[in-house]
C-alpha positions, 0 to 999 in steps of 0.5 A: 921252390918251384910248384907242380904246374909252373912254368920251368925252363931247362937245357941239355946238351946234345951232339955238341948242341945245347937245347933249350926248352920251357914248360910245365913242372908235371911231376918232382921225383923225390931223391932217393926214390926209383925213377922208374917206380914213380909211375911212368913206366921205364924212363932210366936204364935198370942199372941207374943207381937212385940219385941223390938229388930231386928229379923233375918231369917237365910237360913240353907241349905234351912231351915229358923230359926227365931232368935234374935241373929246373929254374923259373923261366928267365925273361930272356927265355920267354920266347921258347914258349913260341916254340913247335912241339918238340919231336922226341924219338923215346917218349915216355908217358904218364901211365899211372892209371895202368900201373894201378889197375896192375896192382889192383889184380896183383893184390887179388891174385889175378893174372893180367895180359899187358898188349901194345894198347891194352891190358886183358885180365882173364879172372875179370873177363874185361879187356882195358884199352889205353890211349894218349892224349898229349903225355897222359895215358888213359882209359879209352875203353873198357869192353867185355872179352868174350864179347872182344873175340880171338883179338886178345892173346892169352 
């Protein structure tokens, strides 16, 4: 069994090319779990059925990948550690803190507005800003909405 934060290798095919990566196991989505409900936003199409095998999220130099098959890094794949950070057009992030705040607002019966850079929760009078560090979203600022002015659209 491979543990979280261990180095792993995986590959996939795209445009008749095999792409190989090494990175660190970031999260395991257990078989039968809704992939889009794992705290990373919408990763797969809503119509995708639940997987019957574990799925893995791997951090490759700050870029997250979802894959079904990983292995410990074989000796012959060690040079892949020296590759530059990959470019990935459709990135996803660890947004579990944002989802927890949204869930808390729901439990309290409070509405919220999701904007491009944060959450506005009118009943709290608060605007919460998020930023990214690698593949993890974090709270960068919490502002009193009254002081923030007209930017907040509700």
